[in-house]
TORMIDREN-332241 format. One line per field, with one value per residue (C-alpha): residue number from 0; x, y, z. Coordinates in pm, whole numbers, always signed. Layout:
N
resi: c(NUM  ...)
east: c(X  ...)
north: c(Y  ...)
up: c(Z  ...)
//
This chain:
291
resi: c(0  1  2  3  4  5  6  7  8  9  10  11  12  13  14  15  16  17  18  19  20  21  22  23  24  25  26  27  28  29  30  31  32  33  34  35  36  37  38  39  40  41  42  43  44  45  46  47  48  49  50  51  52  53  54  55  56  57  58  59  60  61  62  63  64  65  66  67  68  69  70  71  72  73  74  75  76  77  78  79  80  81  82  83  84  85  86  87  88  89  90  91  92  93  94  95  96  97  98  99  100  101  102  103  104  105  106  107  108  109  110  111  112  113  114  115  116  117  118  119  120  121  122  123  124  125  126  127  128  129  130  131  132  133  134  135  136  137  138  139  140  141  142  143  144  145  146  147  148  149  150  151  152  153  154  155  156  157  158  159  160  161  162  163  164  165  166  167  168  169  170  171  172  173  174  175  176  177  178  179  180  181  182  183  184  185  186  187  188  189  190  191  192  193  194  195  196  197  198  199  200  201  202  203  204  205  206  207  208  209  210  211  212  213  214  215  216  217  218  219  220  221  222  223  224  225  226  227  228  229  230  231  232  233  234  235  236  237  238  239  240  241  242  243  244  245  246  247  248  249  250  251  252  253  254  255  256  257  258  259  260  261  262  263  264  265  266  267  268  269  270  271  272  273  274  275  276  277  278  279  280  281  282  283  284  285  286  287  288  289  290)
east: c(-10059  -10367  -10173  -9853  -9550  -9285  -9022  -8665  -8505  -8149  -7931  -7535  -7408  -7040  -6993  -7349  -7420  -7551  -7783  -7871  -8180  -8358  -8325  -8450  -8754  -8855  -8848  -9049  -9302  -9380  -9724  -9658  -9763  -9538  -9564  -9460  -9166  -8828  -8552  -8205  -7886  -7553  -7299  -6991  -6721  -6824  -6571  -6814  -7131  -7334  -7341  -7504  -7760  -7855  -7869  -8140  -8367  -8319  -8617  -8725  -8443  -8247  -7882  -7604  -7202  -6988  -6634  -6505  -6504  -6751  -7112  -7124  -6983  -7238  -7543  -7422  -7447  -7795  -7875  -7760  -8026  -8315  -8648  -8841  -8935  -8890  -8573  -8521  -8220  -8170  -7873  -7805  -7821  -8152  -8500  -8805  -9139  -9410  -9515  -9190  -9175  -9508  -9446  -9084  -9173  -9504  -9320  -9179  -9520  -9423  -9168  -8974  -8888  -8527  -8483  -8692  -8553  -8734  -8670  -8401  -8443  -8228  -8321  -8472  -8425  -8159  -7947  -7883  -7558  -7736  -8049  -7787  -7746  -8051  -7908  -7623  -7866  -8144  -8275  -8518  -8182  -7988  -8281  -8469  -8198  -7830  -7724  -7678  -7918  -7826  -7992  -7861  -7878  -8012  -8339  -8358  -8591  -8569  -8682  -8443  -8421  -8313  -8043  -7941  -7943  -7727  -7469  -7537  -7290  -6921  -6732  -6394  -6581  -6589  -6782  -7004  -7099  -7455  -7369  -7213  -7491  -7747  -7540  -7529  -7908  -7970  -7760  -7980  -8269  -8441  -8619  -8502  -8743  -8802  -9081  -9107  -9371  -9124  -8941  -8634  -8437  -8087  -7847  -7638  -7307  -7320  -6988  -6829  -6524  -6768  -6919  -6582  -6475  -6822  -6719  -6378  -6514  -6755  -6504  -6257  -6516  -6691  -6372  -6348  -6719  -6666  -6359  -6515  -6797  -6584  -6792  -7116  -6969  -6832  -7170  -7346  -7068  -6852  -6491  -6180  -6059  -5889  -5665  -5808  -6151  -6019  -5954  -6295  -6355  -6074  -6144  -6477  -6364  -6193  -6495  -6550  -6226  -6358  -6688  -6869  -7084  -7396  -7445  -7588  -7301  -7025  -7190  -7168  -6818  -6680  -6854  -6740  -6385  -6372  -6535  -6289  -5980  -6116  -6182  -5808  -5678  -5901  -5772  -5425  -5479  -5701  -5513  -5792  -5629  -5661  -5347)
north: c(-6429  -6545  -6539  -6720  -6610  -6820  -6923  -7078  -7257  -7258  -7488  -7499  -7866  -7960  -8309  -8349  -8723  -8788  -8516  -8413  -8681  -8573  -8191  -8281  -8489  -8193  -7974  -8199  -8204  -7819  -7702  -7498  -7555  -7768  -7560  -7249  -7391  -7495  -7674  -7558  -7797  -7692  -7943  -7749  -7986  -8243  -8545  -8752  -8953  -8625  -8657  -9023  -8902  -8604  -8821  -9040  -8701  -8651  -8489  -8344  -8081  -7859  -7981  -7750  -7771  -7501  -7595  -7278  -7354  -7137  -7109  -6762  -6901  -7170  -6956  -6724  -6995  -7111  -6746  -6733  -7013  -6900  -6862  -6736  -6412  -6502  -6680  -6852  -7027  -7316  -7541  -7910  -8005  -7856  -7983  -7731  -7720  -7805  -7426  -7278  -7147  -6950  -6793  -6708  -6511  -6367  -6041  -5999  -5866  -5533  -5389  -5223  -5552  -5682  -5985  -6194  -6439  -6700  -6952  -7174  -7477  -7756  -8076  -8314  -8516  -8264  -8273  -7976  -7888  -7904  -7683  -7440  -7368  -7199  -6910  -6918  -6875  -6687  -6492  -6260  -6111  -6105  -5889  -5712  -5672  -5639  -5346  -5340  -5655  -5939  -6260  -6634  -6812  -7111  -6952  -6640  -6508  -6188  -6105  -6165  -5834  -5701  -5970  -5877  -5472  -5569  -5738  -6114  -6272  -6178  -6475  -6395  -6461  -6818  -6755  -6451  -6399  -6374  -6097  -5878  -5918  -5822  -5538  -5436  -5478  -5282  -4998  -4979  -4874  -5209  -5348  -5682  -5846  -6157  -6422  -6658  -6864  -6998  -7241  -7494  -7720  -7761  -8000  -7816  -7895  -8181  -8133  -7874  -7881  -7841  -7506  -7390  -7457  -7266  -7002  -6965  -6980  -6703  -6477  -6485  -6446  -6134  -5958  -5972  -5859  -5583  -5452  -5460  -5236  -5052  -4729  -4910  -5093  -4792  -4607  -4854  -4819  -5166  -5153  -5303  -5604  -5463  -5716  -5626  -5735  -6094  -6087  -6132  -6446  -6609  -6565  -6686  -7018  -7108  -7186  -7484  -7656  -7605  -7767  -7479  -7408  -7565  -7698  -7376  -7167  -7429  -7413  -7035  -7028  -7281  -7108  -6750  -6835  -7003  -6683  -6468  -6673  -6621  -6263  -6237  -6424  -6251  -5910  -6008  -6183  -5879  -5609  -5510  -5483  -5208  -5186)
up: c(+15528  +15308  +14977  +15026  +14859  +14672  +14918  +14878  +15191  +15187  +15376  +15359  +15440  +15521  +15652  +15777  +15717  +16056  +16106  +15726  +15676  +16006  +15859  +15526  +15645  +15879  +15561  +15342  +15589  +15626  +15606  +15308  +14931  +14749  +14440  +14579  +14797  +14686  +14912  +14806  +14988  +14899  +14961  +15075  +14947  +15224  +15246  +15421  +15303  +15274  +14898  +14926  +15154  +14915  +14629  +14788  +14795  +14413  +14265  +14596  +14657  +14431  +14518  +14450  +14492  +14611  +14636  +14839  +15202  +15438  +15481  +15328  +15003  +15008  +15107  +14835  +14565  +14710  +14658  +14296  +14217  +14434  +14274  +14572  +14683  +15051  +15155  +15467  +15633  +15835  +15915  +15815  +16211  +16257  +16265  +16190  +16346  +16080  +16073  +16070  +15726  +15773  +16066  +15978  +15676  +15823  +15953  +15604  +15495  +15659  +15383  +15654  +15799  +15676  +15890  +16079  +16337  +16508  +16821  +16857  +17100  +17184  +16963  +17211  +17438  +17585  +17857  +18069  +17910  +17539  +17692  +17791  +17431  +17427  +17613  +17348  +17081  +17242  +16966  +17178  +17334  +16998  +16813  +17110  +17389  +17215  +17035  +16750  +16662  +16466  +16355  +16336  +16009  +16157  +16190  +15970  +15682  +15470  +15111  +14835  +14732  +15071  +15080  +14707  +14817  +15116  +14901  +15047  +15272  +15299  +15199  +15346  +15693  +15799  +16097  +16184  +15839  +15962  +16212  +15949  +15699  +15974  +16060  +15686  +15664  +15986  +15890  +15544  +15769  +15792  +16115  +16263  +16435  +16676  +16569  +16863  +16685  +16406  +16591  +16493  +16697  +16689  +16773  +17076  +17233  +17467  +17681  +17846  +17611  +17323  +17510  +17537  +17168  +17077  +17292  +17159  +16800  +16863  +17036  +16725  +16476  +16689  +16679  +16293  +16260  +16526  +16353  +16024  +16157  +16423  +16368  +16408  +16712  +16868  +16826  +17064  +17313  +17200  +17294  +17167  +17404  +17721  +17915  +18248  +18149  +18215  +18568  +18653  +18422  +18534  +18929  +18860  +18690  +18988  +19162  +18901  +19005  +19390  +19308  +19404  +19082  +18979  +18632  +18468  +18616  +18510  +18141  +18142  +18284  +18005  +17740  +17856  +17920  +17557  +17424  +17628  +17495  +17125  +17169  +17276  +17016  +16752  +16873  +16818  +16497  +16357  +16530  +16761  +17094  +17327  +17550)
//
């Protein structure tokens, strides 16, 4: 990309005082001309020391405030103020590689590409449980294998014009807002591509209970997104939750209590059991159960 475009990086922030400084430091160290780059941090009504951390970088960041809860509302506030032709998203518990921005926007030279998603690794040093999070956030699968594809906003880039054309993020969704917007951009005929050279490091869950909770939240949110895009989901063979599909996961989970599962298997079972529980609760909550 010989002539680099003007780019804006958007980071929603909620109670991230313990991780925020490391994120900011990595973004300030990006290999990208400062006169072509703006860093937008949107405080989503934090109640910890987040504001104090942001104040220390006054003049280096564009700092906004959004009272409406949820990353969708925070990102939309940032988009309203963004001046960049290219928009990149990451999260306040992430650290970006020095070349991340150049790499994540490179696929967007092709105007048929609507979203580029990069590689998401565990923030080092990482335990085996934290490294399992790389499977949960595997963009190569989410983009190149899953149908329909989706991108996670902790490592996402799009042209601002594409985001505006698709209608930005749905602020009703408190989670899976990135899945929803991915689907809407995909349905407008744009390609979604994986860019493995664009690397970020994420603070993954450290415990089995954390994996279960993450799976649960994924499960609830996925039902809401799939219901919103029911026709698209049906086209690719997604079905409403059926109680019969729960038997295998519960039988497999018994091996954990018998001590017969290795670490990776235990991680998978805790996450997937949480996800199954979340899908069941979400299906009841959003009236999307196949009985």
